[in-house]
C-alpha positions in Angstrom: 96.9 77.9 84.0 95.8 79.7 81.5 92.4 79.2 81.8 92.6 79.4 85.1 94.2 83.3 85.1 92.0 84.0 82.0 89.2 82.9 84.8 90.4 85.1 87.1 90.4 88.2 84.8 87.1 88.9 83.8 85.9 87.8 87.7 85.0 91.1 88.9 84.7 90.9 92.6 81.6 91.6 94.7 83.1 93.4 97.7 86.3 95.1 97.9 87.5 98.2 96.6 87.9 99.0 92.7 91.7 99.6 91.8 90.7 102.6 88.6 88.2 104.3 91.7 91.3 103.8 94.1 93.5 105.5 91.0 91.4 108.1 91.2 91.1 109.2 93.4 95.3 108.8 94.5 95.9 111.6 91.3 98.1 113.7 93.3 98.8 112.3 96.3 98.5 111.7 100.0 98.0 115.4 102.3 99.9 115.7 104.9 98.3 116.7 107.8 101.1 116.7 110.2 102.7 115.2 112.7 99.0 113.3 114.4 98.7 111.9 110.1 102.5 110.7 109.7 101.5 108.6 113.5 99.0 107.1 111.8 100.7 106.4 108.2 102.9 105.3 110.3 101.4 102.7 112.6 98.8 101.9 109.6 102.2 101.0 106.6 103.5 98.8 110.7 100.1 96.7 110.2 100.8 96.3 106.6 104.0 95.1 106.7 103.2 92.3 109.3 100.0 91.3 107.5 102.5 90.9 104.7 105.2 88.4 106.1 105.2 84.8 105.1 103.3 83.0 108.0 102.1 85.8 110.6 98.9 85.1 109.3 98.6 82.1 109.7 99.7 82.6 113.4 97.5 82.1 116.6 97.7 86.6 116.4 98.8 87.3 112.7 95.6 89.1 111.4 93.7 88.6 114.5 95.7 91.3 115.8 94.2 94.3 113.2 90.9 92.9 113.4 
């Protein structure tokens, strides 16, 4: 198991977000631009929570609804 974890630490993903870069953009937090922004943020948060639930990603609807 230690070898596997060491290999994961060495490998940089070819796709996806670079976490160090994203952290630099979030230093001052997210600016609230009003009611439409709050609605969009709440919708996105709900989608993330649904995707994190065990079993929902493997169901017939799960992540396909997000995509």
